[in-house]
VOBAVO-871489 format. One record per residue (C-alpha): residue number from 1; residue in one letter; x, y, z negated. Coordinates in pm, 1 decimal, padded with zeros to 6 digits, always signed. Layout:
<nodes>
[NUM,'A',[X,Y,Z]]
...
</nodes>
This chain:
<nodes>
[1,'M',[-07170.0,+11782.8,-08059.2]]
[2,'P',[-07016.3,+11598.3,-07766.1]]
[3,'Y',[-07032.8,+11782.6,-07437.7]]
[4,'P',[-07300.3,+11660.5,-07190.5]]
[5,'G',[-07193.1,+11349.7,-07010.1]]
[6,'A',[-06923.4,+11262.9,-07265.3]]
[7,'H',[-07072.1,+10920.9,-07338.7]]
[8,'A',[-07088.9,+10840.9,-06970.4]]
[9,'A',[-06728.4,+10948.4,-06920.6]]
[10,'V',[-06609.1,+10730.9,-07208.5]]
[11,'F',[-06807.4,+10437.5,-07074.2]]
[12,'F',[-06650.0,+10484.8,-06727.7]]
[13,'V',[-06296.4,+10493.2,-06868.9]]
[14,'L',[-06352.5,+10185.2,-07081.8]]
[15,'S',[-06514.8,+10000.2,-06794.6]]
[16,'Y',[-06213.1,+10075.7,-06574.1]]
[17,'A',[-05967.0,+09965.1,-06840.7]]
[18,'L',[-06153.5,+09643.0,-06915.7]]
[19,'R',[-06198.7,+09526.8,-06560.7]]
[20,'R',[-06072.2,+09183.4,-06476.7]]
[21,'P',[-05725.1,+09192.7,-06318.7]]
[22,'D',[-05860.2,+09060.9,-05989.7]]
[23,'E',[-06084.9,+09366.4,-05958.3]]
[24,'A',[-05804.6,+09620.7,-05992.7]]
[25,'H',[-05733.3,+09827.6,-05681.8]]
[26,'G',[-05883.9,+09565.9,-05455.3]]
[27,'A',[-05623.9,+09304.8,-05551.8]]
[28,'R',[-05712.4,+08948.1,-05461.9]]
[29,'M',[-05580.1,+08742.8,-05749.0]]
[30,'N',[-05768.8,+08419.3,-05671.3]]
[31,'S',[-05805.3,+08400.9,-05294.4]]
[32,'T',[-05819.9,+08107.2,-05057.8]]
[33,'E',[-05547.7,+08073.6,-04798.2]]
[34,'E',[-05797.9,+08141.1,-04519.8]]
[35,'D',[-05924.5,+08459.9,-04687.2]]
[36,'M',[-05565.5,+08576.7,-04729.7]]
[37,'M',[-05478.7,+08495.6,-04368.6]]
[38,'E',[-05781.9,+08678.1,-04236.6]]
[39,'A',[-05720.2,+08987.6,-04448.2]]
[40,'I',[-05355.4,+09010.4,-04344.5]]
[41,'S',[-05405.6,+08938.2,-03974.8]]
[42,'S',[-05684.8,+09195.0,-03947.7]]
[43,'G',[-05509.6,+09459.3,-04158.6]]
[44,'R',[-05221.6,+09696.4,-04101.4]]
[45,'A',[-04966.0,+09549.4,-04337.5]]
[46,'R',[-04623.2,+09535.1,-04172.2]]
[47,'S',[-04435.9,+09336.2,-04438.0]]
[48,'I',[-04566.8,+09028.6,-04620.0]]
[49,'M',[-04360.2,+08860.5,-04892.0]]
[50,'L',[-04427.3,+08504.8,-05010.9]]
[51,'V',[-04352.8,+08419.0,-05373.6]]
[52,'G',[-04376.0,+08078.3,-05538.2]]
[53,'G',[-04185.7,+07804.3,-05711.4]]
[54,'A',[-04004.8,+07516.6,-05544.9]]
[55,'D',[-04217.9,+07282.3,-05331.8]]
[56,'T',[-04524.8,+07506.3,-05331.2]]
[57,'G',[-04551.8,+07527.3,-04953.1]]
[58,'K',[-04416.1,+07881.1,-04903.3]]
[59,'T',[-04237.6,+07793.0,-04580.5]]
[60,'A',[-04544.3,+07615.5,-04439.2]]
[61,'V',[-04767.8,+07911.8,-04523.6]]
[62,'A',[-04509.2,+08143.3,-04366.7]]
[63,'G',[-04527.1,+07939.9,-04046.5]]
[64,'R',[-04905.8,+07966.4,-04035.2]]
[65,'L',[-04886.5,+08342.0,-04092.8]]
[66,'L',[-04631.5,+08375.9,-03813.2]]
[67,'E',[-04861.8,+08180.3,-03582.7]]
[68,'R',[-05140.1,+08432.5,-03634.9]]
[69,'L',[-04933.4,+08749.9,-03641.0]]
[70,'S',[-04719.3,+08666.7,-03337.9]]
[71,'M',[-05019.9,+08620.0,-03109.8]]
[72,'G',[-05078.4,+08995.8,-03114.2]]
[73,'G',[-04717.1,+09103.0,-03068.2]]
[74,'E',[-04368.5,+09033.0,-03191.2]]
[75,'A',[-04348.2,+08915.9,-03550.4]]
[76,'G',[-04032.6,+08875.2,-03752.8]]
[77,'A',[-03942.7,+08593.0,-03991.2]]
[78,'L',[-03700.8,+08675.1,-04273.6]]
[79,'D',[-03564.5,+08370.0,-04455.2]]
[80,'L',[-03417.7,+08458.8,-04795.8]]
[81,'D',[-03380.0,+08102.4,-04924.2]]
[82,'T',[-03003.8,+08046.8,-04908.2]]
[83,'G',[-03026.4,+07694.3,-05049.0]]
[84,'Q',[-03297.2,+07559.0,-04816.6]]
[85,'S',[-03251.8,+07787.5,-04517.4]]
[86,'H',[-03459.6,+07736.7,-04204.2]]
[87,'I',[-03305.4,+08023.8,-04005.8]]
[88,'G',[-02927.9,+08029.0,-04002.4]]
[89,'P',[-02687.3,+07826.1,-04217.8]]
[90,'P',[-02701.7,+07771.4,-04595.4]]
[91,'A',[-02543.6,+08040.5,-04816.9]]
[92,'A',[-02679.0,+08306.3,-04581.2]]
[93,'M',[-03004.0,+08494.3,-04535.8]]
[94,'A',[-03122.7,+08536.4,-04178.5]]
[95,'W',[-03406.3,+08666.9,-03964.1]]
[96,'G',[-03546.7,+08597.2,-03618.5]]
[97,'M',[-03830.9,+08686.8,-03384.1]]
[98,'V',[-04151.5,+08498.1,-03305.9]]
[99,'K',[-04372.3,+08587.6,-03009.1]]
[100,'G',[-04675.9,+08418.3,-02861.0]]
[101,'G',[-04716.9,+08164.7,-03138.9]]
[102,'F',[-04504.9,+07980.1,-03391.7]]
[103,'R',[-04332.4,+07674.7,-03240.7]]
[104,'G',[-04129.6,+07563.5,-03540.2]]
[105,'W',[-03842.6,+07703.9,-03742.3]]
[106,'E',[-03584.3,+07532.6,-03524.3]]
[107,'E',[-03705.4,+07741.2,-03229.0]]
[108,'I',[-03630.9,+08075.4,-03397.9]]
[109,'A',[-03301.9,+08222.6,-03281.0]]
[110,'V',[-03093.5,+08407.3,-03539.6]]
[111,'E',[-03108.8,+08782.0,-03475.6]]
[112,'G',[-02899.0,+08870.8,-03778.2]]
[113,'F',[-02770.3,+08713.5,-04097.2]]
[114,'Y',[-02610.5,+08817.7,-04425.0]]
[115,'F',[-02366.1,+08597.0,-04611.2]]
[116,'T',[-02433.7,+08581.6,-04986.1]]
[117,'G',[-02166.8,+08321.2,-05062.0]]
[118,'A',[-02395.6,+08110.3,-05281.0]]
[119,'L',[-02670.8,+07851.0,-05249.1]]
[120,'S',[-02893.8,+08005.2,-05517.0]]
[121,'P',[-02940.6,+08352.8,-05670.4]]
[122,'P',[-02827.3,+08293.6,-06033.6]]
[123,'G',[-02482.5,+08443.8,-06075.9]]
[124,'N',[-02516.8,+08602.7,-05733.6]]
[125,'L',[-02805.8,+08845.8,-05767.0]]
[126,'L',[-02642.6,+09156.7,-05618.7]]
[127,'P',[-02542.0,+08999.6,-05283.4]]
[128,'S',[-02886.8,+08839.9,-05262.4]]
[129,'L',[-03069.0,+09169.4,-05314.6]]
[130,'A',[-02835.7,+09371.0,-05091.4]]
[131,'G',[-02867.9,+09122.1,-04806.8]]
[132,'A',[-03246.2,+09107.4,-04834.0]]
[133,'K',[-03278.0,+09484.5,-04803.0]]
[134,'L',[-03032.6,+09521.1,-04513.6]]
[135,'L',[-03193.9,+09241.7,-04313.2]]
[136,'M',[-03547.0,+09367.0,-04376.7]]
[137,'D',[-03455.4,+09716.4,-04256.0]]
[138,'A',[-03297.0,+09571.8,-03940.4]]
[139,'A',[-03595.2,+09345.6,-03870.9]]
[140,'L',[-03856.3,+09618.9,-03909.8]]
[141,'Q',[-03675.0,+09830.4,-03651.9]]
[142,'R',[-03751.3,+09565.8,-03391.8]]
[143,'C',[-04074.3,+09390.3,-03485.2]]
[144,'E',[-04427.0,+09499.1,-03568.5]]
[145,'R',[-04492.5,+09257.3,-03855.2]]
[146,'L',[-04250.5,+09075.3,-04085.9]]
[147,'V',[-04307.7,+08761.5,-04294.7]]
[148,'I',[-04058.7,+08719.7,-04579.9]]
[149,'D',[-03994.7,+08374.1,-04726.4]]
[150,'T',[-03818.3,+08371.4,-05064.0]]
[151,'T',[-03643.9,+08127.6,-05295.9]]
[152,'G',[-03825.2,+07915.0,-05554.0]]
[153,'L',[-03661.1,+08095.2,-05847.6]]
[154,'I',[-03956.7,+08206.2,-06061.6]]
[155,'T',[-03902.9,+08064.1,-06412.0]]
[156,'G',[-03769.8,+08238.8,-06718.3]]
[157,'S',[-03659.6,+08598.3,-06750.6]]
[158,'I',[-03415.6,+08566.1,-06461.2]]
[159,'G',[-03693.2,+08455.3,-06225.6]]
[160,'R',[-03923.1,+08735.0,-06340.5]]
[161,'I',[-03662.4,+09010.6,-06322.9]]
[162,'Y',[-03515.3,+08891.4,-05991.4]]
[163,'K',[-03852.7,+08867.8,-05817.9]]
[164,'Q',[-03987.3,+09195.5,-05957.1]]
[165,'Y',[-03678.9,+09391.8,-05857.5]]
[166,'K',[-03683.2,+09226.7,-05516.3]]
[167,'I',[-04041.0,+09346.9,-05476.5]]
[168,'D',[-03935.3,+09695.4,-05587.8]]
[169,'L',[-03639.9,+09703.6,-05349.3]]
[170,'L',[-03811.4,+09563.8,-05039.9]]
[171,'S',[-04145.5,+09732.6,-05114.8]]
[172,'P',[-04359.8,+09491.5,-04910.5]]
[173,'D',[-04713.7,+09592.0,-04817.7]]
[174,'V',[-04846.0,+09253.8,-04929.4]]
[175,'V',[-04726.9,+08988.6,-05174.8]]
[176,'V',[-04871.7,+08638.6,-05145.7]]
[177,'G',[-04823.1,+08433.1,-05461.0]]
[178,'I',[-04856.6,+08055.5,-05422.5]]
[179,'E',[-04902.8,+07877.7,-05753.6]]
[180,'R',[-05027.0,+07564.0,-05920.1]]
[181,'E',[-05156.8,+07680.6,-06258.7]]
[182,'G',[-05094.4,+08051.8,-06297.9]]
[183,'E',[-04716.5,+08021.7,-06330.8]]
[184,'L',[-04668.5,+08347.3,-06136.9]]
[185,'G',[-04856.6,+08552.9,-06393.7]]
[186,'H',[-04542.5,+08672.9,-06569.7]]
[187,'I',[-04421.8,+08812.5,-06235.9]]
[188,'L',[-04733.1,+08932.0,-06054.0]]
[189,'D',[-04960.8,+09048.9,-06336.5]]
[190,'A',[-04742.9,+09359.7,-06358.5]]
[191,'Y',[-04879.1,+09472.1,-06019.1]]
[192,'R',[-05248.3,+09416.5,-06086.3]]
[193,'F',[-05332.6,+09785.8,-06131.6]]
[194,'Q',[-05117.0,+09910.3,-05844.3]]
[195,'S',[-05260.3,+09981.8,-05502.2]]
[196,'R',[-04936.1,+09864.3,-05338.4]]
[197,'P',[-04826.8,+09596.4,-05288.5]]
[198,'R',[-05158.9,+09428.8,-05235.6]]
[199,'V',[-05140.5,+09094.9,-05416.6]]
[200,'F',[-05304.4,+08770.2,-05311.9]]
[201,'R',[-05269.8,+08460.9,-05529.0]]
[202,'I',[-05356.7,+08128.8,-05369.4]]
[203,'G',[-05327.1,+07766.6,-05468.5]]
[204,'V',[-05060.1,+07527.0,-05348.2]]
[205,'P',[-05161.8,+07375.7,-05011.8]]
[206,'P',[-05252.1,+07006.2,-05043.9]]
[207,'R',[-04990.1,+06921.3,-04781.1]]
[208,'A',[-04701.9,+07055.4,-04994.2]]
[209,'V',[-04463.9,+06766.5,-05063.4]]
[210,'P',[-04227.6,+06772.3,-05364.5]]
[211,'K',[-03860.8,+06726.5,-05272.1]]
[212,'G',[-03601.1,+06596.1,-05513.9]]
[213,'A',[-03246.8,+06723.6,-05562.2]]
[214,'A',[-03105.3,+06453.9,-05333.7]]
[215,'T',[-03340.1,+06549.8,-05050.5]]
[216,'R',[-03247.4,+06916.0,-05086.7]]
[217,'A',[-02876.1,+06836.1,-05087.9]]
[218,'E',[-02909.3,+06625.5,-04773.5]]
[219,'W',[-03101.1,+06907.3,-04602.4]]
[220,'R',[-02814.9,+07146.7,-04673.0]]
[221,'A',[-02556.7,+06894.3,-04557.9]]
[222,'E',[-02741.1,+06842.4,-04229.9]]
[223,'R',[-02764.8,+07218.3,-04178.0]]
[224,'F',[-02389.5,+07250.6,-04237.1]]
[225,'R',[-02314.7,+06963.0,-03999.1]]
[226,'E',[-02524.5,+07122.6,-03728.1]]
[227,'Y',[-02370.7,+07466.3,-03779.7]]
[228,'F',[-02008.9,+07347.6,-03775.8]]
[229,'K',[-02037.0,+07075.4,-03508.2]]
[230,'D',[-01846.8,+07285.1,-03250.3]]
[231,'A',[-01612.3,+07456.5,-03496.1]]
[232,'R',[-01244.5,+07514.3,-03426.1]]
[233,'E',[-00944.0,+07567.6,-03649.0]]
[234,'V',[-00811.9,+07923.5,-03680.5]]
[235,'E',[-00542.9,+08081.6,-03894.9]]
[236,'I',[-00605.5,+08416.6,-04059.7]]
[237,'E',[-00332.7,+08655.0,-04160.8]]
[238,'T',[-00491.8,+08813.3,-04465.7]]
[239,'G',[-00270.6,+09121.2,-04446.5]]
[240,'S',[-00437.6,+09223.3,-04120.1]]
[241,'V',[-00799.0,+09212.4,-04240.3]]
[242,'G',[-01003.1,+09333.2,-04534.0]]
[243,'L',[-01053.7,+09069.0,-04800.9]]
[244,'R',[-01358.7,+09050.0,-05026.5]]
[245,'F',[-01503.7,+08796.7,-05269.8]]
[246,'T',[-01873.0,+08759.0,-05351.0]]
[247,'K',[-01777.7,+08628.8,-05693.9]]
[248,'G',[-01457.0,+08578.3,-05887.7]]
[249,'D',[-01120.7,+08595.6,-05717.1]]
[250,'G',[-00875.6,+08389.9,-05512.7]]
[251,'D',[-00851.8,+08073.2,-05722.5]]
[252,'G',[-00943.9,+07734.9,-05576.6]]
[253,'L',[-01025.2,+07850.9,-05225.0]]
[254,'E',[-01003.2,+07524.2,-05034.3]]
[255,'G',[-01343.4,+07420.9,-04907.3]]
[256,'R',[-01507.0,+07752.2,-04989.9]]
[257,'L',[-01729.5,+07925.6,-04737.6]]
[258,'L',[-01646.9,+08263.5,-04590.4]]
[259,'S',[-01792.3,+08503.3,-04336.8]]
[260,'F',[-01629.0,+08704.0,-04060.2]]
[261,'R',[-01762.5,+09060.4,-04061.0]]
[262,'D',[-01711.0,+09322.9,-03790.9]]
[263,'D',[-01653.2,+09696.6,-03803.7]]
[264,'A',[-02029.3,+09761.8,-03807.0]]
[265,'Q',[-02064.3,+09552.2,-04126.1]]
[266,'K',[-02234.5,+09274.4,-03929.6]]
[267,'D',[-02170.8,+08910.6,-04016.3]]
[268,'L',[-02052.2,+08726.8,-03704.6]]
[269,'A',[-02001.1,+08366.2,-03814.5]]
[270,'L',[-01930.0,+08151.5,-04117.4]]
[271,'G',[-01626.7,+07936.0,-04176.4]]
[272,'Y',[-01479.9,+07721.0,-04450.6]]
[273,'I',[-01123.9,+07720.7,-04578.1]]
[274,'T',[-00929.2,+07407.2,-04492.4]]
[275,'E',[-00590.4,+07521.3,-04625.5]]
[276,'D',[-00529.6,+07779.0,-04897.2]]
[277,'R',[-00207.0,+07969.9,-04846.2]]
[278,'L',[-00333.5,+08301.4,-04974.5]]
[279,'Q',[-00013.8,+08358.0,-05170.8]]
[280,'E',[+00169.5,+08349.8,-04838.2]]
[281,'G',[-00086.7,+08577.1,-04674.4]]
[282,'R',[-00251.6,+08304.8,-04467.6]]
[283,'L',[-00569.9,+08098.2,-04466.6]]
[284,'A',[-00658.9,+07809.4,-04236.3]]
[285,'V',[-01030.2,+07814.9,-04155.2]]
[286,'R',[-01267.4,+07599.2,-03953.4]]
[287,'T',[-01535.3,+07810.8,-03783.0]]
[288,'P',[-01762.1,+07836.0,-03476.3]]
[289,'L',[-01651.4,+08200.7,-03431.9]]
[290,'P',[-01591.5,+08249.6,-03056.6]]
[291,'P',[-01230.4,+08311.4,-02948.6]]
[292,'G',[-01154.3,+08680.0,-02921.0]]
[293,'A',[-01439.0,+08792.2,-03148.4]]
[294,'A',[-01330.4,+09110.2,-03325.6]]
[295,'F',[-01363.1,+09104.5,-03704.5]]
[296,'T',[-01226.6,+09345.2,-03961.3]]
[297,'T',[-01314.7,+09175.7,-04290.7]]
[298,'I',[-01356.3,+08829.4,-04433.7]]
[299,'I',[-01596.5,+08772.0,-04721.4]]
[300,'I',[-01511.1,+08467.2,-04932.8]]
[301,'G',[-01801.8,+08311.2,-05119.0]]
[302,'A',[-01825.9,+08088.1,-05423.1]]
[303,'A',[-02007.7,+07797.8,-05254.5]]
[304,'K',[-01835.8,+07518.6,-05066.0]]
[305,'A',[-01938.5,+07358.7,-04738.6]]
[306,'L',[-02059.5,+07015.4,-04845.5]]
[307,'F',[-02126.7,+06771.6,-04564.9]]
</nodes>
């Protein structure tokens, strides 16, 4: 004979297992943007990561979150989208501070950046993950709340694996998924029974405007033009500095982006190679690096500066 209460216990276990995903551990799988904003601004979450495909309004939602969070103290903005960067130049991740309200991405000064050497994560996953973690750790040492904007890579196994391991590595308190028709399920459903991160899934804001490839390319070109407008020509003797590559080796260097890194492993400035004389131990580079800046290493990326 079953022990007393056995039927009740079985019923409880089955009820727990059969709950809808949006009931698990208080997760909000179908929230409105306003509900999400209110829950985050009134809660204690320090790190909030935005996840969504291209043209889903992640950056706009990030701006509205920063507006709310920065009114009560210093909030950080971490931009991980190396192809459509709003803080710092393309091919780099960067973060900055917001205080007393969000006044636009162009008003956020770069507090630190990490050169990944590429304009998108595929083929460059390790630099992208390493940079995200290092910048997040640095930002959280100086700000109370941090909003993390990510790339639009969500499709296929590469999108799923990249985003899930990014969530594992950064361990945000909250993940906000922005989707049209449940396309984030293959990424975020895995977290529905976990208490952390807390997951909100909201619809695409009506103001989100699709951008074509040409528009994205022009955005990057304008960002490069702005970054390099006061650049100067320098010559590097490669035998006197450390030399690293984010991908591949020293073939076809002309036009490729690089970063000057100091002894504290901090990226100082980007440059692009104008003359490849690596076989002779020299590279000619155009860069806004200030004269006299001390660097110990140059990191050569795979992407080129396209104006």
